[in-house]
ROVO-353595 format. One record per residue: y, x, z of N, C-alpha, C in turn. Coordinates in steps of 0.001 Angstrom, whole numbers, plus 500000, padded with zeros to 6 digits. Example, Ala and Ser with C-alpha at 12.3 -4.5 7.8 and 13.67 -1.06 7.14 Angstrom:
REM residues 2
{pt {494310 513190 507800} {495500 512300 507800} {496700 513200 507800}};
{pt {497750 512850 507080} {498940 513670 507140} {500030 512900 507870}};
REM end
This chain:
REM residues 227
{pt {520668 739822 699699} {521912 739560 700423} {522196 740731 701363}};
{pt {523389 741293 701264} {523799 742386 702144} {524761 741804 703166}};
{pt {524360 741836 704429} {525141 741183 705477} {526311 742054 705934}};
{pt {527179 741441 706722} {528304 742184 707303} {527797 743335 708168}};
{pt {526724 743087 708927} {526147 744148 709746} {525569 745267 708890}};
{pt {524919 744901 707788} {524387 745920 706879} {525499 746827 706373}};
{pt {526624 746238 705987} {527739 747039 705479} {528305 747943 706569}};
{pt {528412 747423 707781} {528918 748243 708886} {527990 749426 709145}};
{pt {526685 749173 709125} {525711 750244 709335} {525767 751265 708200}};
{pt {525924 750773 706981} {525977 751662 705823} {527188 752579 705895}};
{pt {528340 752035 706263} {529553 752855 706352} {529418 753915 707438}};
{pt {528764 753561 708527} {528547 754519 709609} {527685 755687 709132}};
{pt {526619 755393 708407} {525731 756436 707907} {526415 757258 706815}};
{pt {527166 756592 705952} {527939 757305 704914} {528847 758355 705554}};
{pt {529588 757947 706590} {530501 758878 707260} {529737 760030 707900}};
{pt {528578 759739 708481} {527798 760802 709121} {527298 761815 708104}};
{pt {526899 761371 706938} {526361 762283 705928} {527404 763294 705443}};
{pt {528660 762977 705551} {529695 763886 705083} {530080 764848 706202}};
{pt {530186 766135 705869} {530424 767171 706866} {531894 767303 707258}};
{pt {532790 766908 706374} {534210 767017 706677} {534753 768428 706611}};
{pt {534073 769312 705876} {534554 770681 705737} {535775 770723 704817}};
{pt {536745 771527 705178} {537885 771760 704299} {537491 772824 703279}};
{pt {537673 772571 701980} {537331 773594 700978} {538093 774886 701234}};
{pt {537409 776000 701071} {538020 777310 701229} {537384 778268 700241}};
{pt {538094 779327 699873} {537536 780269 698899} {536210 780857 699368}};
{pt {535230 780872 698468} {533907 781395 698770} {533461 782347 697659}};
{pt {532404 783082 697932} {531876 784032 696946} {531413 783337 695680}};
{pt {530829 782150 695851} {530252 781421 694722} {530216 779943 695068}};
{pt {530262 779102 694050} {530068 777663 694227} {528744 777280 693582}};
{pt {527933 776526 694302} {526634 776082 693800} {526638 774566 693707}};
{pt {526391 774044 692502} {526299 772607 692286} {524850 772178 692234}};
{pt {524468 771298 693137} {523074 770864 693242} {522790 769751 692248}};
{pt {521792 769958 691420} {521458 769015 690366} {521036 767658 690885}};
{pt {521355 766620 690108} {520989 765242 690440} {521310 764383 689232}};
{pt {521273 763071 689424} {521646 762143 688368} {523161 762052 688189}};
{pt {523916 762654 689123} {525350 762416 689235} {526156 763571 688639}};
{pt {526735 763352 687456} {527582 764375 686837} {528861 764615 687624}};
{pt {529158 763748 688577} {530309 763960 689440} {530219 765264 690215}};
{pt {529001 765749 690450} {528838 767046 691119} {529432 768155 690252}};
{pt {529161 768095 688947} {529725 769096 688041} {531241 768977 687984}};
{pt {531747 767757 687964} {533192 767561 687944} {533843 768129 689204}};
{pt {533221 767900 690358} {533758 768435 691604} {533747 769955 691589}};
{pt {532679 770547 691041} {532588 772006 690962} {533699 772571 690083}};
{pt {533959 771920 688965} {535016 772381 688066} {536375 772285 688752}};
{pt {536613 771198 689454} {537880 771048 690173} {538079 772168 691192}};
{pt {537041 772481 691925} {537136 773547 692934} {537319 774906 692268}};
{pt {536658 775118 691142} {536841 776365 690389} {538291 776495 689939}};
{pt {538854 775431 689410} {540244 775472 688949} {541214 775736 690099}};
{pt {540854 775300 691280} {541708 775511 692450} {541526 776885 693077}};
{pt {540698 777702 692453} {540512 779063 692931} {539599 779191 694129}};
{pt {538724 778198 694337} {537843 778223 695498} {536596 779067 695285}};
{pt {536303 779421 694028} {535146 780283 693734} {535324 780865 692337}};
{pt {534963 782149 692154} {535093 782759 690834} {533909 782487 689918}};
{pt {532833 781914 690486} {531599 781728 689736} {530955 780410 690142}};
{pt {530473 779669 689133} {529721 778436 689375} {528253 778675 689050}};
{pt {527387 778167 689904} {525949 778159 689624} {525478 776718 689690}};
{pt {524859 776246 688617} {524288 774909 688603} {522772 775028 688658}};
{pt {522161 774203 689498} {520735 774327 689748} {520040 772980 689649}};
{pt {518893 772953 688971} {518106 771729 688894} {517348 771600 687588}};
{pt {516102 771160 687694} {515274 770881 686516} {515481 769420 686143}};
{pt {514420 768662 686055} {514524 767223 685831} {513698 766508 686897}};
{pt {513943 765224 687026} {513182 764390 687945} {512953 763055 687263}};
{pt {512142 762174 687851} {511942 760858 687225} {513247 760098 686998}};
{pt {514260 760333 687847} {515524 759608 687703} {516488 760263 686725}};
{pt {516199 761501 686297} {517131 762190 685388} {516506 762565 684053}};
{pt {515213 762361 683902} {514515 762839 682706} {515092 762252 681417}};
{pt {515411 760968 681434} {515949 760355 680215} {517429 760684 680031}};
{pt {518190 760663 681126} {519629 760894 681026} {519957 762354 680785}};
{pt {519148 763255 681346} {519412 764687 681237} {518154 765405 680757}};
{pt {517764 765180 679525} {516480 765706 679039} {516414 767227 678996}};
{pt {517543 767898 678928} {517549 769370 678892} {517574 769962 680299}};
{pt {517559 769124 681304} {517576 769596 682684} {518939 769400 683314}};
{pt {518935 769112 684603} {520173 768806 685313} {521160 769972 685254}};
{pt {520691 771172 685531} {521585 772333 685548} {522208 772577 684181}};
{pt {521422 772393 683125} {521927 772614 681767} {523004 771590 681429}};
{pt {522765 770335 681770} {523762 769300 681503} {525018 769524 682340}};
{pt {524873 769981 683579} {526035 770312 684408} {526850 771431 683760}};
{pt {526144 772449 683259} {526846 773559 682604} {527610 773069 681381}};
{pt {526966 772235 680583} {527625 771701 679401} {528877 770910 679782}};
{pt {528798 770158 680854} {529953 769411 681336} {531071 770363 681748}};
{pt {530733 771424 682457} {531750 772386 682892} {532425 773053 681701}};
{pt {531643 773403 680699} {532221 774023 679503} {533138 773038 678773}};
{pt {532728 771777 678711} {533570 770752 678093} {534917 770654 678802}};
{pt {534912 770883 680104} {536127 770769 680902} {536921 772075 680945}};
{pt {536476 773078 680190} {537277 774278 680029} {536885 775485 680847}};
{pt {535798 775419 681581} {535355 776599 682332} {534729 777591 681352}};
{pt {535096 778868 681396} {534491 779840 680475} {533012 780035 680770}};
{pt {532228 780272 679726} {530785 780419 679911} {530449 781594 680816}};
{pt {531311 782607 680835} {531068 783775 681685} {531145 783444 683175}};
{pt {531715 782286 683502} {531873 781900 684904} {530820 780898 685352}};
{pt {529782 780689 684527} {528761 779695 684853} {527364 780293 684704}};
{pt {526577 780189 685754} {525164 780556 685704} {524319 779301 685866}};
{pt {523110 779347 685340} {522207 778197 685397} {520890 778610 686035}};
{pt {520436 777799 686978} {519113 777953 687582} {518357 776681 687209}};
{pt {517424 776733 686235} {516858 775513 685660} {515501 775071 686210}};
{pt {515024 775690 687292} {513648 775403 687718} {513540 774499 688932}};
{pt {514548 774450 689773} {514437 773801 691081} {514199 772301 690962}};
{pt {513302 771792 691806} {512971 770366 691795} {513222 769695 693146}};
{pt {513762 770405 694087} {514158 769814 695362} {515245 770687 695983}};
{pt {515827 770234 697086} {516965 770946 697669} {516577 772337 698152}};
{pt {515397 772460 698722} {514951 773771 699175} {514858 774758 698026}};
{pt {514288 774317 696914} {514201 775194 695743} {515584 775472 695166}};
{pt {516480 774482 695186} {517859 774728 694752} {518432 775950 695468}};
{pt {518290 775966 696772} {518871 777045 697575} {518124 778351 697343}};
{pt {516818 778320 697450} {516024 779546 697337} {516149 780184 695959}};
{pt {516078 779369 694914} {516137 779922 693565} {517536 780442 693228}};
{pt {518576 779796 693729} {519935 780311 693504} {520139 781632 694244}};
{pt {519621 781708 695440} {519722 782963 696196} {519057 784098 695422}};
{pt {517874 783828 694864} {517146 784826 694080} {517917 785191 692812}};
{pt {518451 784187 692131} {519210 784421 690893} {520425 785305 691150}};
{pt {521161 785034 692182} {522364 785808 692482} {522015 787221 692930}};
{pt {520928 787359 693667} {520496 788705 694068} {520114 789531 692849}};
{pt {519359 788922 691933} {518943 789646 690731} {520133 789997 689832}};
{pt {521182 789167 689894} {522380 789443 689100} {523298 790463 689772}};
{pt {522933 790893 690964} {523728 791886 691676} {525036 791348 692222}};
{pt {525079 790057 692494} {526306 789429 692997} {526245 789363 694521}};
{pt {527220 789960 695159} {527290 789973 696618} {527782 788617 697110}};
{pt {527034 787984 697971} {527362 786647 698454} {527495 786674 699973}};
{pt {528685 786349 700446} {528894 786211 701885} {529199 784768 702276}};
{pt {529565 783949 701286} {529872 782543 701560} {529559 781717 700323}};
{pt {529156 780473 700556} {528762 779575 699471} {529478 778244 699636}};
{pt {530125 777811 698565} {530678 776468 698493} {529580 775594 697895}};
{pt {528965 774770 698716} {527768 774024 698324} {528164 772595 697951}};
{pt {528002 772256 696681} {528522 770997 696155} {527367 770043 695869}};
{pt {527455 768850 696417} {526389 767858 696293} {526995 766485 696090}};
{pt {526135 765472 695999} {526605 764102 696054} {527203 763854 697441}};
{pt {528157 762919 697579} {528802 762734 698887} {527842 762480 700036}};
{pt {526790 761686 699793} {525887 761365 700889} {524813 762433 701113}};
{pt {524867 763518 700344} {523897 764603 700511} {524532 765845 701151}};
{pt {525792 765773 701555} {526446 766956 702113} {525682 767524 703313}};
{pt {525340 766671 704252} {524712 767158 705482} {523303 767691 705207}};
{pt {522575 767015 704349} {521231 767495 704003} {521306 768856 703314}};
{pt {522231 769004 702378} {522381 770284 701686} {522762 771384 702664}};
{pt {523686 771085 703549} {524125 772066 704547} {522958 772492 705445}};
{pt {522216 771511 705950} {521119 771824 706868} {520035 772644 706185}};
{pt {519786 772370 704922} {518780 773129 704171} {519246 774561 703936}};
{pt {520498 774721 703536} {521024 776064 703282} {521091 776901 704547}};
{pt {521441 776287 705656} {521500 777042 706912} {520114 777547 707318}};
{pt {519077 776802 706956} {517712 777212 707256} {517244 778336 706343}};
{pt {517529 778215 705052} {516968 779125 704057} {517869 780306 703722}};
{pt {519151 780218 704076} {520104 781277 703739} {521040 781475 704933}};
{pt {520506 781814 706086} {521292 781785 707326} {522376 782847 707423}};
{pt {522276 783883 706615} {523240 784980 706742} {524556 784735 706024}};
{pt {524663 783660 705253} {525921 783378 704549} {526607 782168 705179}};
{pt {527919 782124 705027} {528680 780960 705484} {528530 779846 704456}};
{pt {528277 778635 704935} {528104 777484 704049} {529254 776511 704258}};
{pt {529918 776176 703158} {530970 775157 703181} {530513 774008 702288}};
{pt {530352 772828 702858} {529885 771670 702093} {531048 770996 701385}};
{pt {530774 770509 700174} {531804 769819 699395} {531148 768777 698507}};
{pt {531950 767812 698092} {531508 766780 697155} {532750 766141 696555}};
{pt {532542 765223 695628} {533678 764494 695073} {534314 763647 696170}};
{pt {535611 763780 696390} {536259 762971 697430} {536347 761514 697005}};
{pt {535604 760671 697669} {535628 759245 697339} {535130 758432 698514}};
{pt {535487 757164 698518} {535015 756251 699545} {533634 755716 699171}};
{pt {533005 755068 700129} {531715 754424 699853} {531858 753412 698727}};
{pt {532901 752598 698778} {533090 751583 697738} {533255 752222 696365}};
{pt {533995 753303 696290} {534172 753996 695017} {532850 754552 694509}};
{pt {532044 755092 695429} {530764 755640 695002} {529842 754540 694487}};
{pt {529830 753415 695172} {529006 752296 694712} {529441 751857 693317}};
{pt {530741 751873 693069} {531227 751501 691728} {530689 752443 690657}};
{pt {530569 753739 690984} {530069 754689 689982} {528578 754491 689712}};
{pt {527834 754019 690714} {526388 753806 690560} {526100 752417 689997}};
{pt {526859 751421 690436} {526684 750073 689933} {525598 749267 690605}};
{pt {525095 749752 691741} {524001 749057 692426} {524139 749331 693920}};
{pt {524724 748394 694646} {524997 748596 696061} {523715 748787 696870}};
{pt {522708 747977 696580} {521467 748092 697352} {520803 749451 697148}};
{pt {520833 749951 695929} {520261 751268 695668} {521000 752350 696453}};
{pt {522319 752261 696509} {523093 753259 697257} {522712 753218 698737}};
{pt {522582 752020 699302} {522181 751923 700713} {520801 752524 700907}};
{pt {519878 752235 699997} {518545 752827 700077} {518621 754357 700070}};
{pt {519496 754918 699234} {519618 756368 699141} {520189 756957 700433}};
{pt {521164 756260 701036} {521725 756735 702299} {520669 756735 703405}};
{pt {519873 755679 703432} {518804 755582 704435} {517768 756676 704207}};
{pt {517378 756891 702951} {516400 757940 702652} {516896 759321 703013}};
{pt {518167 759586 702764} {518729 760896 703113} {518726 761108 704620}};
{pt {518997 760052 705375} {518983 760190 706830} {517569 760397 707351}};
{pt {516598 759715 706764} {515213 759934 707171} {514845 761412 707062}};
{pt {515265 762045 705998} {514942 763468 705801} {515596 764343 706865}};
{pt {516790 763971 707287} {517432 764721 708360} {516654 764600 709665}};
{pt {515937 763489 709822} {515155 763271 711037} {513810 763996 711007}};
{pt {513153 764047 709851} {511783 764559 709822} {511662 765983 709264}};
{pt {512569 766400 708400} {512405 767703 707760} {512561 768900 708699}};
{pt {513393 768839 709741} {513475 770017 710611} {512125 770422 711202}};
{pt {511314 769461 711613} {510005 769795 712184} {509040 770323 711140}};
{pt {509326 770066 709881} {508491 770597 708807} {509009 771945 708315}};
{pt {510075 772423 708901} {510612 773742 708565} {511503 773775 707342}};
{pt {511935 772603 706853} {512720 772554 705625} {514216 772699 705857}};
{pt {514685 772421 707069} {516121 772490 707361} {516331 772657 708854}};
{pt {517556 773006 709224} {517872 773089 710642} {517983 771682 711225}};
{pt {517806 771591 712516} {517969 770312 713198} {519447 770092 713514}};
{pt {519907 768872 713333} {521276 768523 713669} {521284 767287 714566}};
{pt {522281 767210 715417} {522398 766048 716298} {522733 764811 715486}};
{pt {521938 763758 715701} {522210 762467 715079} {522635 761514 716197}};
{pt {523888 761069 716199} {524362 760189 717277} {523530 758916 717387}};
{pt {523469 758363 718588} {522669 757165 718816} {523091 756009 717916}};
{pt {524401 755839 717721} {524821 754698 716905} {524399 754856 715447}};
{pt {524244 756099 714989} {523774 756345 713629} {522278 756029 713516}};
{pt {521494 756476 714484} {520064 756178 714443} {519809 754680 714593}};
{pt {520619 754011 715387} {520469 752559 715523} {520791 751859 714202}};
{pt {521823 752329 713514} {522165 751762 712206} {521026 751991 711214}};
{pt {520448 753175 711241} {519310 753508 710384} {518135 752561 710652}};
{pt {517820 752351 711926} {516721 751457 712288} {516961 750035 711782}};
{pt {518185 749564 711955} {518479 748199 711502} {518334 748076 709980}};
{pt {518836 749042 709252} {518741 748979 707793} {517296 749072 707323}};
{pt {516495 749874 708019} {515062 749919 707687} {514424 748545 707895}};
{pt {514751 747897 709010} {514192 746571 709287} {514652 745538 708261}};
{pt {515831 745769 707693} {516368 744855 706686} {515795 745124 705290}};
{pt {514952 746165 705183} {514255 746406 703932} {514901 747393 702982}};
{pt {515862 748177 703479} {516496 749180 702618} {515658 750463 702656}};
{pt {514497 750400 702068} {513482 751429 702283} {512921 752062 701019}};
{pt {513480 751768 699860} {512849 752234 698621} {512895 753751 698479}};
{pt {513803 754421 699186} {513901 755877 699080} {513299 756601 700286}};
{pt {512565 755890 701115} {511896 756537 702239} {510661 757294 701765}};
{pt {510357 758391 702458} {509086 759088 702283} {508043 758285 703040}};
{pt {507134 757675 702332} {506236 756705 702959} {505339 757318 704016}};
{pt {504855 758529 703786} {503926 759116 704745} {504621 759575 706012}};
{pt {505966 759604 706008} {506686 760041 707207} {507644 758970 707713}};
{pt {507585 757771 707133} {508503 756715 707559} {508311 756367 709028}};
{pt {507039 756223 709454} {506802 755884 710857} {507229 757024 711766}};
{pt {507053 758255 711301} {507488 759405 712093} {508999 759382 712276}};
{pt {509742 759054 711228} {511199 758988 711319} {511629 757909 712303}};
{pt {510937 756767 712279} {511291 755714 713204} {511006 756116 714639}};
{pt {509894 756818 714857} {509576 757249 716214} {510559 758287 716713}};
{pt {511093 759109 715810} {512080 760105 716188} {513312 759455 716778}};
{pt {513702 758293 716272} {514926 757647 716735} {514746 757017 718100}};
{pt {513514 756870 718550} {513277 756201 719824} {513126 757169 720983}};
{pt {513207 758471 720702} {513006 759451 721773} {514307 759714 722514}};
REM end
């Protein structure tokens, strides 16, 4: 049972995860691999709008994508972009990354080796991963401007695409936990988390929306919210 309070807390966290950046032309657009082909669709839309001359898709496979994307997330994203009319010359693939940090680091290496000058990156992720992607890129690629983007949709629309409301709430909670604990581990920059957001996170954890938490750092994340 998802209560009225649970939904209110979820919407608050959903809004916080989104950066609210206005899309603007960048040197390159990078689509972060996941189970969600909507990332590839968003990248193609931005490419068509002239926001980037080159798309880079990054990602290997994970337990959640191995069956759906057996050739790797980046490869399936590229295939989707080609189906939608993007020329192959405008798409690069980084097929090794298995987490957000590797997504950023390996794409940076790929573009450097290709001799592509990068001063700004349009970083495309799932809607609830915008802030995590931004914080990771600012840590690992601080010399470039980062503009976060995702498919424009409401929480309700996103839940419809996934088909499992509880799973989506679990994913939002897990993404916020990483924003709380990863800066001290050196994986991303620290960002201010408003008190009402941390309180919503605490309540959802108490309600059992915890399947996407990092278990060895769950208590650390909870202690972070109490300081």
